[in-house]
Backbone as ProteinMPNN parsed JSONL, in Angstrom:
{"seq_chain_A": "MNTMTSTALTISMKVCPKAPPGAQAPVDEITGYVLWGVIILFGLAVVIGIGAVVAGRIFGMAHASKVGVISIVVVFLAAIGYLVAPSMLDGLLGQGCV", "coords_chain_A": {"N_chain_A": [[0.837, -1.18, 0.0], [0.487, 2.219, -0.73], [1.664, 5.332, 0.693], [-0.279, 7.353, 0.697], [-2.731, 5.98, 0.513], [-2.716, 4.472, 2.896], [-2.726, 6.535, 4.764], [-5.206, 7.705, 4.225], [-6.878, 5.61, 4.978], [-6.359, 5.434, 7.754], [-7.294, 7.907, 8.599], [-10.004, 7.763, 7.931], [-10.833, 5.772, 9.631], [-10.947, 6.743, 12.174], [-12.61, 7.177, 15.256], [-14.755, 9.266, 16.861], [-15.843, 9.861, 20.022], [-19.111, 10.7, 21.218], [-21.338, 12.326, 23.429], [-24.475, 10.958, 24.521], [-27.694, 12.146, 23.314], [-29.018, 14.802, 25.209], [-27.468, 14.336, 27.449], [-25.481, 16.134, 28.044], [-26.197, 18.417, 29.564], [-26.701, 17.466, 32.314], [-24.09, 16.511, 32.815], [-22.553, 18.846, 32.661], [-23.635, 20.208, 34.852], [-22.909, 18.552, 37.043], [-20.134, 18.687, 36.784], [-19.754, 21.41, 37.311], [-20.564, 21.51, 40.035], [-18.547, 19.936, 41.172], [-16.252, 21.458, 40.573], [-16.758, 23.852, 42.021], [-16.835, 22.74, 44.577], [-14.173, 21.893, 44.908], [-12.848, 24.357, 44.813], [-13.888, 25.535, 47.137], [-12.802, 23.783, 49.024], [-10.072, 24.35, 48.679], [-10.012, 27.014, 49.636], [-10.848, 26.587, 52.299], [-8.721, 25.017, 53.217], [-6.614, 26.865, 53.096], [-7.459, 28.713, 55.034], [-7.395, 27.075, 57.317], [-4.655, 26.476, 57.358], [-3.564, 29.045, 57.795], [-4.688, 29.493, 60.28], [-3.327, 27.51, 61.742], [-0.721, 28.507, 61.645], [-1.031, 30.94, 63.037], [-1.981, 29.995, 65.537], [0.22, 28.454, 66.281], [2.142, 30.432, 66.626], [0.992, 31.979, 68.664], [0.682, 30.16, 70.847], [3.239, 29.249, 71.128], [4.126, 27.001, 69.739], [6.243, 25.68, 67.689], [6.258, 23.642, 65.808], [3.589, 23.398, 64.983], [3.269, 25.81, 63.707], [5.102, 25.526, 61.595], [3.927, 23.386, 60.213], [1.575, 24.636, 59.409], [2.563, 26.584, 57.597], [3.711, 24.889, 55.684], [1.41, 23.562, 54.836], [-0.022, 25.635, 53.619], [1.685, 26.244, 51.481], [1.552, 23.816, 50.091], [-1.149, 23.82, 49.355], [-1.216, 26.014, 47.585], [0.505, 25.047, 45.592], [-1.019, 22.851, 44.766], [-3.244, 24.202, 43.778], [-2.106, 25.503, 41.588], [-1.434, 23.274, 40.071], [-4.019, 22.373, 39.65], [-4.937, 24.235, 37.861], [-3.181, 23.915, 35.713], [-3.053, 21.181, 34.95], [-5.51, 20.291, 33.531], [-5.264, 21.603, 30.997], [-2.891, 20.483, 30.106], [-3.623, 17.78, 29.851], [-5.577, 18.061, 27.895], [-4.01, 18.887, 25.768], [-2.463, 16.599, 25.39], [-4.337, 14.544, 24.897], [-5.975, 15.566, 22.94], [-8.707, 15.737, 20.712], [-9.914, 13.44, 21.51], [-10.409, 11.464, 19.707], [-10.084, 8.208, 18.414]], "CA_chain_A": [[0.0, 0.0, 0.0], [1.296, 3.427, -0.709], [1.482, 6.186, 1.872], [-1.539, 8.095, 0.606], [-3.839, 5.076, 0.821], [-2.701, 4.133, 4.322], [-3.142, 7.731, 5.505], [-6.652, 7.844, 4.032], [-7.533, 4.578, 5.787], [-6.281, 5.77, 9.175], [-8.165, 9.062, 8.844], [-11.398, 7.359, 7.849], [-11.135, 4.81, 10.684], [-10.998, 7.396, 13.474], [-13.925, 7.234, 15.88], [-14.823, 10.337, 17.841], [-16.985, 9.607, 20.903], [-20.025, 11.807, 21.494], [-22.292, 12.042, 24.495], [-25.834, 10.743, 24.028], [-28.522, 13.36, 23.356], [-29.575, 15.154, 26.508], [-26.572, 14.005, 28.551], [-24.513, 17.193, 28.28], [-26.633, 19.32, 30.643], [-26.355, 16.917, 33.63], [-22.631, 16.432, 32.966], [-22.097, 20.202, 32.972], [-24.059, 20.53, 36.216], [-22.059, 17.796, 37.972], [-18.793, 19.266, 36.689], [-19.798, 22.677, 38.04], [-20.572, 21.229, 41.471], [-17.212, 19.448, 41.567], [-15.317, 22.581, 40.524], [-17.011, 24.724, 43.163], [-16.428, 22.015, 45.775], [-12.709, 21.939, 45.017], [-12.481, 25.737, 45.156], [-14.22, 25.719, 48.552], [-11.806, 23.042, 49.803], [-8.835, 25.134, 48.653], [-10.177, 28.13, 50.568], [-10.877, 26.052, 53.659], [-7.365, 24.588, 53.567], [-5.812, 28.067, 53.35], [-7.885, 29.249, 56.333], [-6.871, 26.178, 58.358], [-3.202, 26.678, 57.403], [-3.31, 30.326, 58.47], [-5.012, 29.272, 61.694], [-2.242, 26.744, 62.355], [0.415, 29.413, 61.822], [-1.363, 31.871, 64.121], [-2.021, 29.25, 66.803], [1.592, 28.081, 66.606], [2.842, 31.63, 67.131], [0.401, 32.415, 69.94], [0.921, 29.194, 71.903], [4.648, 28.895, 71.152], [4.342, 25.661, 69.173], [6.927, 25.903, 66.417], [5.883, 22.598, 64.849], [2.276, 23.735, 64.421], [3.479, 26.914, 62.785], [5.747, 24.976, 60.404], [2.918, 22.603, 59.488], [0.68, 25.598, 58.774], [3.241, 27.162, 56.437], [3.821, 23.83, 54.678], [0.081, 23.285, 54.267], [-0.366, 26.74, 52.72], [2.479, 26.062, 50.265], [1.001, 22.673, 49.366], [-2.426, 24.231, 48.761], [-0.945, 26.842, 46.422], [1.018, 24.168, 44.536], [-2.154, 22.076, 44.254], [-4.071, 25.113, 42.977], [-1.418, 25.685, 40.308], [-1.653, 22.02, 39.345], [-5.439, 22.333, 39.292], [-5.106, 25.08, 36.679], [-2.307, 23.49, 34.619], [-3.279, 19.787, 34.544], [-6.513, 20.104, 32.471], [-4.762, 22.008, 29.684], [-1.897, 19.48, 29.697], [-4.363, 16.607, 29.384], [-6.221, 18.411, 26.626], [-2.962, 18.891, 24.749], [-2.021, 15.234, 25.128], [-5.409, 13.704, 24.381], [-6.578, 16.183, 21.758], [-10.16, 15.691, 20.626], [-10.418, 12.17, 22.025], [-10.675, 10.54, 18.605], [-9.166, 7.079, 18.333]], "C_chain_A": [[0.881, 1.242, 0.0], [0.891, 4.307, 0.484], [0.15, 6.912, 1.856], [-2.732, 7.215, 0.959], [-3.875, 4.728, 2.295], [-3.107, 5.322, 5.178], [-4.651, 7.921, 5.39], [-7.407, 6.815, 4.866], [-7.492, 4.929, 7.271], [-7.165, 6.963, 9.504], [-9.628, 8.632, 8.848], [-11.788, 6.409, 8.973], [-11.206, 5.453, 12.063], [-12.435, 7.471, 13.973], [-13.879, 8.304, 16.957], [-16.056, 10.118, 18.728], [-17.815, 10.871, 21.134], [-20.967, 11.375, 22.609], [-23.666, 11.798, 23.897], [-26.653, 12.04, 24.112], [-29.112, 13.586, 24.751], [-28.65, 14.883, 27.681], [-25.653, 15.164, 28.914], [-24.921, 18.113, 29.436], [-26.35, 18.734, 32.03], [-24.842, 16.813, 33.865], [-22.062, 17.802, 33.311], [-22.451, 20.59, 34.399], [-23.187, 19.823, 37.248], [-20.641, 18.359, 37.963], [-18.726, 20.593, 37.434], [-19.791, 22.478, 39.537], [-19.197, 20.775, 41.953], [-16.212, 20.603, 41.582], [-15.513, 23.524, 41.705], [-16.615, 24.048, 44.472], [-14.925, 22.057, 45.979], [-12.248, 23.342, 45.387], [-12.768, 26.012, 46.628], [-13.21, 24.99, 49.436], [-10.454, 23.749, 49.802], [-8.909, 26.286, 49.651], [-10.166, 27.685, 52.016], [-9.484, 25.626, 54.11], [-6.461, 25.786, 53.846], [-6.169, 28.658, 54.709], [-7.342, 28.389, 57.471], [-5.359, 26.335, 58.484], [-2.834, 27.97, 58.099], [-3.616, 30.206, 59.954], [-3.926, 28.491, 62.415], [-1.019, 27.62, 62.586], [0.159, 30.349, 62.996], [-1.365, 31.163, 65.473], [-0.62, 28.831, 67.224], [2.378, 29.246, 67.162], [2.316, 32.045, 68.505], [0.782, 31.478, 71.08], [2.364, 28.697, 71.943], [4.928, 27.478, 70.659], [4.934, 25.822, 67.774], [6.509, 24.87, 65.364], [4.526, 22.886, 64.204], [2.41, 24.862, 63.405], [4.13, 26.429, 61.493], [4.757, 24.175, 59.563], [1.938, 23.53, 58.783], [1.286, 26.207, 57.527], [3.346, 26.123, 55.318], [2.469, 23.555, 54.036], [-0.352, 24.396, 53.314], [0.4, 26.602, 51.404], [1.921, 24.913, 49.427], [-0.319, 23.036, 48.693], [-2.182, 25.09, 47.523], [-0.357, 26.019, 45.28], [-0.102, 23.323, 43.93], [-3.061, 22.952, 43.399], [-3.426, 25.374, 41.619], [-1.592, 24.43, 39.453], [-3.08, 21.883, 38.855], [-5.709, 23.169, 38.036], [-4.326, 24.559, 35.474], [-2.674, 22.112, 34.081], [-4.354, 19.627, 33.458], [-6.012, 20.507, 31.082], [-3.682, 21.054, 29.194], [-2.594, 18.234, 29.156], [-5.045, 16.872, 28.051], [-5.204, 18.409, 25.49], [-2.509, 17.482, 24.393], [-3.103, 14.397, 24.447], [-6.053, 14.273, 23.13], [-8.093, 16.119, 21.822], [-10.741, 14.4, 21.164], [-10.758, 11.159, 20.947], [-9.627, 9.433, 18.585], [-9.265, 6.404, 16.988]], "O_chain_A": [[1.911, 1.28, 0.673], [-0.094, 4.041, 1.173], [-0.483, 7.067, 2.9], [-3.652, 7.67, 1.639], [-4.951, 4.691, 2.892], [-3.76, 5.148, 6.207], [-5.303, 8.267, 6.376], [-8.47, 7.122, 5.407], [-8.484, 4.743, 7.975], [-7.734, 7.019, 10.594], [-10.406, 9.091, 9.684], [-12.978, 6.253, 9.246], [-11.502, 4.762, 13.038], [-13.355, 7.786, 13.218], [-13.049, 8.243, 17.863], [-17.185, 10.182, 18.243], [-17.273, 11.972, 21.232], [-21.34, 10.206, 22.711], [-23.995, 12.378, 22.862], [-26.328, 12.928, 24.901], [-29.636, 12.665, 25.378], [-29.018, 15.176, 28.819], [-25.092, 15.169, 30.01], [-24.063, 18.542, 30.208], [-25.799, 19.445, 32.87], [-24.373, 17.005, 34.986], [-21.183, 17.909, 34.165], [-21.654, 21.232, 35.083], [-22.77, 20.439, 38.228], [-20.018, 18.493, 39.016], [-17.739, 20.868, 38.116], [-19.088, 23.194, 40.25], [-18.741, 21.186, 43.019], [-15.409, 20.711, 42.509], [-14.538, 23.95, 42.326], [-16.112, 24.709, 45.381], [-14.454, 22.237, 47.102], [-11.339, 23.492, 46.203], [-11.965, 26.662, 47.298], [-12.804, 25.511, 50.475], [-9.759, 23.748, 50.818], [-7.974, 26.506, 50.421], [-9.548, 28.327, 52.866], [-9.108, 25.851, 55.261], [-5.622, 25.724, 54.746], [-5.281, 29.061, 55.46], [-6.878, 28.919, 58.481], [-4.831, 26.329, 59.596], [-1.903, 28.002, 58.904], [-2.892, 30.749, 60.789], [-3.631, 28.772, 63.577], [-0.351, 27.493, 63.612], [1.027, 30.532, 63.851], [-0.812, 31.678, 66.445], [-0.306, 28.852, 68.414], [3.193, 29.074, 68.068], [3.086, 32.414, 69.393], [1.162, 31.934, 72.158], [2.677, 27.802, 72.728], [5.869, 26.833, 71.121], [4.216, 26.068, 66.805], [6.419, 25.184, 64.177], [4.339, 22.642, 63.012], [1.744, 24.861, 62.37], [3.752, 26.871, 60.408], [4.754, 24.279, 58.336], [1.511, 23.237, 57.667], [0.61, 26.338, 56.507], [3.102, 26.431, 54.152], [2.388, 23.34, 52.827], [-0.988, 24.117, 52.297], [-0.167, 26.816, 50.332], [1.825, 25.019, 48.204], [-0.577, 22.601, 47.571], [-2.865, 24.92, 46.513], [-0.683, 26.261, 44.118], [-0.131, 23.105, 42.719], [-3.594, 22.485, 42.392], [-4.124, 25.456, 40.608], [-1.865, 24.518, 38.256], [-3.326, 21.344, 37.776], [-6.6, 22.849, 37.248], [-4.758, 24.738, 34.336], [-2.614, 21.894, 32.871], [-4.122, 18.868, 32.517], [-6.303, 19.827, 30.098], [-3.562, 20.831, 27.989], [-2.198, 17.697, 28.121], [-5.082, 16.002, 27.181], [-5.51, 17.976, 24.378], [-2.205, 17.198, 23.235], [-2.814, 13.633, 23.526], [-6.624, 13.524, 22.337], [-8.693, 16.41, 22.857], [-11.962, 14.278, 21.266], [-11.334, 10.11, 21.236], [-8.432, 9.693, 18.723], [-8.561, 5.426, 16.735]]}, "name": "protein", "num_of_chains": 1, "seq": "MNTMTSTALTISMKVCPKAPPGAQAPVDEITGYVLWGVIILFGLAVVIGIGAVVAGRIFGMAHASKVGVISIVVVFLAAIGYLVAPSMLDGLLGQGCV"}
C-alpha cells in the first residue's frame, strides 16, 4: 500500500466519541458542582493553614506553625496544578478521537 492510501484509511477509521442526546446538561451541572467544591476546599485549607500558623505563634508551638506554612504552600502548589493539569491533558489527548 502506498502512503496516501494508508493515511486515508487511518483518517477514515478514526472514531470520535459523542455524548448521548440530553446528557450534556447533567454532565455540565455535575462538573460545576465538583469545581465549586474543590475551590471551597482550597479556601478552607488556606484558612486552616493560616489558623495553624497563628495558633503556633500564639501558643509557642513551632511545629504547628511549620505545618501551617507547609500546608499553605502545598495548597498553592495544588491550585497551580489544578489550573495546569486540564490544559496538559487536553494537549495530550486532543479531541479524544481514536
